[in-house]
C-alpha positions in Angstrom: -125.0 43.3 35.8 -125.3 42.1 39.4 -121.5 42.6 39.7 -121.7 46.2 38.9 -124.4 46.7 41.5 -122.7 44.7 44.2 -119.1 45.6 43.6 -118.7 48.9 41.8 -115.6 49.8 43.7 -113.9 46.6 42.9 -114.7 46.8 39.2 -113.5 50.3 39.0 -110.4 49.5 40.9 -109.6 46.6 38.6 -109.9 48.8 35.5 -107.8 51.6 37.1 -105.2 49.0 38.3 -104.8 47.6 34.8 -104.4 51.0 33.1 -102.0 52.4 35.7 -99.9 49.2 35.5 -99.8 49.6 31.7 -98.7 53.3 32.0 -96.1 52.5 34.5 -94.7 49.5 32.7 -94.6 51.1 29.2 -91.4 52.7 28.0 -91.5 56.0 26.2 -95.3 56.2 26.4 -96.5 59.8 25.9 -99.6 61.7 25.0 -99.8 61.8 21.1 -100.9 65.0 19.4 -104.5 65.4 18.5 -105.9 65.2 15.0 -106.7 68.9 15.1 -103.2 69.8 16.2 -101.7 67.6 13.4 -103.9 69.3 10.8 -102.9 72.7 12.1 -99.3 71.8 11.8 -99.8 70.6 8.2 -101.7 73.8 7.3 -98.9 75.9 8.7 -96.5 74.0 6.3 -98.7 74.6 3.2 -100.7 71.4 3.2 -104.4 72.1 3.0 -106.9 70.6 5.5 -109.1 67.8 4.3 -112.0 69.0 2.2 -114.6 68.2 4.8 -112.8 70.5 7.3 -112.2 73.4 5.0 -114.3 76.5 5.3 -116.0 78.3 2.3 -113.2 80.9 2.0 -110.7 78.1 1.4 -112.7 76.2 -1.2 -113.8 79.4 -3.1 -110.3 80.5 -4.0 -109.8 79.9 -7.7 -106.9 80.5 -10.1 -108.8 83.0 -12.2 -109.2 85.4 -9.2 -105.5 85.2 -8.5 -104.3 86.6 -11.8 -103.3 90.3 -12.0 -106.2 92.4 -13.2 -104.1 94.3 -15.7 -100.5 94.9 -16.7 -97.9 92.3 -17.7 -98.1 88.7 -16.5 -94.6 87.4 -15.7 -93.3 83.9 -15.3 -93.2 84.4 -11.6 -97.0 85.1 -11.6 -97.6 81.9 -13.5 -95.4 79.9 -11.1 -97.3 81.2 -8.1 -100.6 80.1 -9.7 -99.1 76.7 -10.5 -97.9 76.3 -6.9 -101.4 77.1 -5.6 -103.7 75.5 -8.0 -101.9 72.8 -10.1 -103.7 69.5 -9.3 -100.5 67.5 -9.4 -98.8 69.7 -6.8 -102.0 69.6 -4.7 -102.1 65.8 -4.9 -98.4 65.6 -3.8 -99.2 67.9 -0.8 -102.1 65.7 0.1 -99.6 62.8 0.1 -97.8 64.6 2.9 -101.1 64.6 4.8 -101.4 60.9 4.3 -97.9 60.3 5.6 -98.6 62.6 8.6 -101.7 60.7 9.4 -99.8 57.4 9.4 -97.1 59.1 11.6 -99.8 60.1 14.0 -101.2 56.6 14.1 -97.8 55.1 14.8 -97.6 57.2 18.0 -100.7 55.7 19.5 -100.4 53.0 22.2 -102.2 49.7 21.8 -105.8 49.7 23.0 -106.9 47.6 26.0 -109.4 44.8 25.6 -112.4 44.6 28.0 -114.4 41.4 28.4 -116.9 39.5 30.6 -116.5 35.8 31.1 -118.3 33.1 33.1 -116.5 30.0 34.3 -117.5 26.7 36.0 -121.1 27.0 35.1 -122.7 23.6 35.6 -125.2 22.0 33.2 -128.8 21.8 34.2 -131.8 24.1 34.8 -131.6 26.9 37.4 -127.9 26.9 37.8 -126.9 30.0 35.8 -125.8 31.8 38.9 -123.6 29.0 40.3 -120.6 29.8 38.1 -117.9 32.5 38.4 -118.4 35.7 36.4 -115.5 38.1 35.9 -115.2 41.5 34.3 -111.7 41.8 33.0 -109.4 44.2 31.1 -106.3 43.2 29.2 -103.7 45.8 28.2 -100.7 45.0 25.9 -97.5 46.5 27.3 -94.8 47.4 24.8 -91.5 46.3 26.3 -89.3 46.8 23.3 -88.6 49.7 21.0 -91.4 48.8 18.6 -93.3 52.1 19.1 -90.2 54.3 18.8 -88.9 52.5 15.7 -92.4 52.5 14.1 -92.7 56.2 14.8 -89.3 56.9 13.3 -90.2 54.9 10.2 -93.5 56.8 9.8 -91.7 60.1 10.2 -89.1 59.0 7.6 -92.0 58.2 5.2 -93.4 61.7 5.8 -90.0 63.2 4.9 -90.1 61.2 1.7 -93.6 62.7 0.9 -92.4 66.2 1.6 -89.4 65.7 -0.7 -91.7 64.4 -3.4 -93.6 67.6 -3.3 -90.5 69.4 -4.3 -89.9 67.0 -7.2 -93.4 67.4 -8.5 -93.3 71.2 -8.1 -90.0 71.3 -10.1 -91.6 69.3 -12.9 -94.7 71.4 -13.0 -92.8 74.7 -12.9 -90.5 73.5 -15.7 -93.6 72.7 -17.8 -95.0 76.1 -17.1 -91.6 77.7 -18.1 -91.5 75.6 -21.3 -95.1 76.7 -22.3 -94.4 80.3 -21.4 -91.3 80.3 -23.6 -93.2 78.7 -26.4 -95.9 81.4 -26.2 -93.3 84.1 -26.2 -91.6 82.5 -29.2 -95.0 82.2 -31.1 -95.8 85.9 -30.2 -92.4 87.1 -31.6 -92.7 84.9 -34.7 -96.3 86.2 -35.3 -95.0 89.8 -35.1 -92.4 88.9 -37.6 -94.8 87.2 -40.0 -97.2 90.2 -39.7 -94.4 92.4 -41.0 -93.5 89.9 -43.7 -97.2 89.7 -44.7 -97.3 93.5 -45.3 -94.1 93.3 -47.3 -95.4 90.4 -49.4 -98.7 92.2 -50.0 -96.7 95.2 -51.3 -94.6 92.9 -53.5 -97.8 91.3 -54.9 -99.4 94.6 -55.6 -96.3 95.8 -57.4 -96.1 92.6 -59.5 -99.8 92.8 -60.4 -99.4 96.4 -61.5 -96.4 95.5 -63.7 -98.4 92.6 -65.2 -101.4 94.8 -65.9 -99.2 97.4 -67.5 -97.7 94.6 -69.6 -94.3 95.4 -68.3 -93.7 91.9 -66.7 -94.9 88.3 -67.3 -97.6 86.7 -65.2 -94.9 84.6 -63.5 -93.9 87.6 -61.4 -97.4 88.0 -60.0 -97.8 84.3 -59.6 -94.6 83.9 -57.6 -95.4 86.9 -55.4 -98.9 85.5 -54.8 -97.5 82.2 -53.8 -95.3 83.9 -51.2 -98.4 85.7 -49.8 -100.3 82.5 -49.5 -97.3 80.7 -47.8 -97.0 83.4 -45.2 -100.8 83.3 -44.6 -100.6 79.5 -44.0 -97.7 80.0 -41.6 -99.6 82.6 -39.6 -102.7 80.4 -39.5 -100.6 77.5 -38.1 -99.0 79.8 -35.5 -102.4 81.0 -34.4 -103.6 77.4 -33.9 -100.5 76.5 -32.1 -100.8 79.6 -29.9 -104.4 78.6 -28.9 -103.3 75.0 -28.1 -100.3 76.1 -26.0 -102.3 78.7 -24.1 -104.8 76.0 -23.3 -102.1 73.8 -21.9 -100.6 76.6 -19.9 -104.1 77.4 -18.5 -104.5 73.8 -17.3 -101.0 73.9 -15.7 -101.9 76.9 -13.6 -105.3 75.8 -12.4 -107.6 76.8 -15.2 -107.0 80.6 -15.3 -107.3 82.1 -18.9 -104.0 83.3 -20.3 -103.8 86.5 -22.3 -100.8 86.0 -24.5 -100.5 89.7 -25.3 -99.9 90.4 -21.6 -97.2 87.8 -21.1 -93.9 89.3 -20.0 -90.8 88.0 -21.7 -88.6 88.2 -24.7 -86.2 86.0 -26.7 -82.5 86.2 -25.9 -80.7 86.6 -29.1 -77.2 86.4 -27.6 -77.3 83.7 -25.0 -74.2 83.0 -22.9 -72.3 79.7 -22.8 -73.1 77.5 -19.8 -70.7 75.6 -17.7 -71.6 71.9 -17.7 -69.3 71.0 -14.9 -70.8 73.6 -12.6 -74.3 72.3 -13.5 -73.3 68.7 -12.6 -72.1 69.9 -9.2 -75.3 71.8 -8.6 -77.4 68.8 -9.6 -75.6 66.4 -7.3 -75.9 68.9 -4.4 -79.4 70.3 -4.8 -81.7 68.3 -7.1 -85.0 67.5 -5.3 -85.2 64.1 -6.9 -81.9 63.1 -5.4 -83.0 64.6 -2.0 -86.1 62.5 -2.2 -84.0 59.4 -3.1 -81.9 60.1 0.0 -85.1 60.3 2.1 -86.1 57.0 0.6 -82.9 55.4 1.8 -83.5 56.9 5.3 -87.1 55.5 5.2 -85.9 52.1 4.1 -83.4 52.0 6.9 -86.1 53.0 9.4 -88.5 50.4 8.1 -85.8 47.7 8.6 -85.2 48.8 12.2 -89.0 48.9 12.8 -89.4 45.3 11.5 -86.5 44.1 13.6 -88.2 45.7 16.7 -91.3 43.7 16.0 -89.5 40.6 17.0 -89.8 41.6 20.6 -93.3 40.6 21.7 -95.6 42.7 23.9 -96.5 41.7 27.4 -100.2 41.4 28.1 -101.3 42.5 31.6 -104.6 41.0 32.6 -106.8 42.1 35.6 -110.3 41.2 36.5 -112.9 41.3 39.2 -116.1 39.4 39.7 -118.1 37.1 41.9 -118.6 33.4 42.5 -122.0 31.7 42.3 -125.0 32.5 44.5 -122.7 33.3 47.5 -121.8 36.5 45.7 -118.3 36.0 47.0 -115.9 38.5 45.3 -113.0 37.2 43.4 -110.0 38.9 41.7 -107.8 37.9 38.8 -104.4 39.0 37.8 -102.3 37.6 35.0 -99.5 38.3 32.6 -98.8 36.8 29.2 -96.6 37.0 26.2 -96.6 35.6 22.6 -93.6 33.4 22.1 -91.8 34.2 18.8 -91.0 30.6 18.1 -92.2 30.2 14.6 -92.6 33.7 13.3 -89.6 35.8 14.1 -90.1 38.2 11.2 -87.2 36.8 9.3 -88.9 37.0 5.9 -90.0 40.7 6.4 -86.4 41.5 7.6 -84.9 39.9 4.5 -87.3 41.9 2.3 -86.5 45.1 4.1 -82.8 44.5 3.6 -83.3 44.1 -0.1 -85.6 47.2 -0.1 -82.8 49.2 1.5 -80.3 47.9 -1.1 -82.8 48.7 -3.9 -83.3 52.3 -2.5 -79.5 52.9 -2.6 -79.3 51.4 -6.2 -82.2 53.5 -7.3 -80.5 56.6 -6.0 -77.4 55.8 -8.0 -79.4 55.0 -11.2 -81.4 58.3 -10.7 -78.2 60.4 -10.5 -76.8 58.7 -13.6 -80.0 59.3 -15.5 -80.1 63.0 -14.4 -76.5 63.5 -15.4 -77.2 61.9 -18.8 -80.3 64.1 -19.4 -78.2 67.1 -18.3 -75.5 66.4 -20.8 -78.1 66.0 -23.6 -80.0 69.2 -22.7 -76.7 71.1 -22.4 -75.6 69.8 -25.8 -78.9 70.9 -27.3 -78.6 74.3 -25.7 -75.1 74.8 -27.0 -75.9 73.6 -30.5 -78.9 75.9 -30.7 -76.8 78.8 -29.3 -74.0 78.3 -31.8 -76.5 78.1 -34.7 -78.3 81.2 -33.5 -75.0 83.1 -33.2 -74.1 82.0 -36.8 -77.5 83.1 -38.1 -77.4 86.4 -36.2 -73.8 87.4 -37.1 -73.3 85.8 -40.5 -76.5 84.7 -42.3 -78.7 87.6 -41.4 -76.2 90.3 -42.4 -75.5 88.5 -45.6 -79.2 88.2 -46.4 -79.9 91.8 -45.6 -76.9 92.9 -47.8 -78.1 90.7 -50.7 -81.6 92.1 -50.5 -80.3 95.7 -50.4 -78.0 95.0 -53.4 -80.7 93.3 -55.4 -83.1 96.1 -54.7 -80.5 98.6 -55.8 -79.6 96.6 -58.9 -83.3 96.3 -59.7 -83.6 100.1 -59.5 -80.7 100.5 -62.0 -82.2 97.9 -64.3 -79.5 95.3 -63.6 -81.8 92.7 -61.8 -85.2 91.3 -62.5 -88.2 91.6 -60.3 -88.0 87.8 -59.6 -84.5 88.4 -58.3 -85.9 90.9 -55.8 -88.6 88.3 -54.7 -86.0 85.6 -54.3 -83.8 88.0 -52.2 -86.8 89.0 -50.1 -87.7 85.3 -49.4 -84.0 84.6 -48.5 -84.1 87.4 -46.0 -87.5 86.2 -44.7 -86.2 82.7 -44.1 -83.1 84.1 -42.4 -85.1 86.1 -39.9 -87.6 83.3 -39.2 -84.7 81.0 -38.7 -83.2 83.4 -36.1 -86.5 83.5 -34.3 -86.8 79.7 -34.3 -83.3 79.2 -33.0 -84.0 81.8 -30.3 -87.0 79.8 -29.3 -85.0 76.6 -29.3 -82.4 78.2 -27.0 -85.2 79.3 -24.6 -86.7 75.9 -24.6 -83.4 74.2 -24.0 -82.7 76.6 -21.2 -86.1 75.7 -19.6 -85.2 72.0 -19.9 -81.9 72.7 -18.2 -83.9 74.4 -15.4 -86.0 71.3 -15.1 -82.9 69.2 -14.6 -80.7 71.5 -12.7 -83.2 73.8 -11.0 -81.2 77.1 -11.2 -83.7 80.0 -11.6 -80.9 82.1 -13.3 -81.2 79.8 -16.3 -84.5 81.5 -17.1 -83.2 85.0 -16.9 -81.9 86.3 -20.3 -78.4 87.7 -20.3 -78.2 91.4 -19.6 -77.4 93.6 -22.6 -78.3 91.0 -25.2 -78.8 92.8 -28.6 -82.4 92.4 -29.8 -83.3 90.9 -33.1 -84.0 93.4 -35.8 -87.7 93.7 -36.2 -89.1 92.9 -39.6 -90.5 96.4 -40.0 -86.9 97.6 -40.4 -86.6 95.6 -43.7 -86.0 97.6 -46.8 -89.3 98.4 -48.5 -90.3 97.0 -51.8 -89.1 99.1 -54.7 -91.9 101.0 -56.3 -93.0 100.1 -59.8 -91.7 102.5 -62.4 -93.6 103.1 -65.6 -90.4 103.1 -67.7 -89.7 99.6 -66.6 
């Protein structure tokens, strides 16, 4: 304390001298951005501010308030909600903030060390003031490229985090598309079963009337009743599946309730063939997982260079001012030091970083191979479902419709039994439900292709595709005639 009173100028001069020397000797030293500026930049790029810095308007925004109040809800609406409120995407964006914080930290210069020391203090009572007391500051001086390389490595890690956001977003949007397609398929199937249920009820009523009039055996009514119960069970299962799928979709878009009746979309009954070679080229060029893998390679290379730069030790500039004993004679100290890299020259970390770089390159190759394999499988599934749908739509459905019409006509002329009509009706029912199922499988396969390839056009049905005939266009059940 006596030094500060006796020599304030000297003490201040020593501190300023050390800091100025550090600034002049350092290479590439600059003023890093502030935390507030870094957060503002992140917010401008779509990364929310930390929760403790968000205002009420930011935290109050919920998915339910972002849904359209009325009218149809399209896949684009669901995607927008998922981008804003899906927790996996939000966590990936926060990962960008983590990397940005580390990049900010890497740009900061080493802190100085301030200390007070007393030297040459003799033993004995009353001799505390006979030693030399010095107030000093030590500033590390970065003489190599450690700061620059470390900053580059941190920025490369941030680029990896940003690429991973795109990967997670692709995965989530693909899940939303799959759930949306499933709900559309369930809705179309439910409409079909509603028409089938009406037709089955008419058949059952006609069979019961024939039995009560003693014009037909009980087996006709029994078989017609079984068909009614079968359709009811199928409708119940569809209702349960629709509730479960809607709940999954709600979770994927941040918790907003999904009104299935308002979902926009239809099943494509005449899907086009898709070019696998073109998809493979598109995947290699634009898949976000491969871009993220490329960023991982860049980051591994930057980490290797940063570790190599750590082999160059920092200089330590030391400056101090104080006094000697009771004479209060001012003294000054100047010094410079360096840690000698004799034993630890970072060889182990450099070797690990080299292997990490090789691993990143190998991971990229393995990832591309896996994606191409998944693409081939999804494309094969799509083509198989498309061919089956085409066969059902152009061959099986017309044949089933013709058989039903001919059986109905034969029954009217007394050349076919009522059970023949029921069998023909069931065959037509199965053909129509099979067409709906294959249409749903095509839509699901197309969504999986989107997940792998990422081409939005995959989710747009082909223009001019002929719609499936609705079940309400089925020939009606022939009315019971008393003379039968």
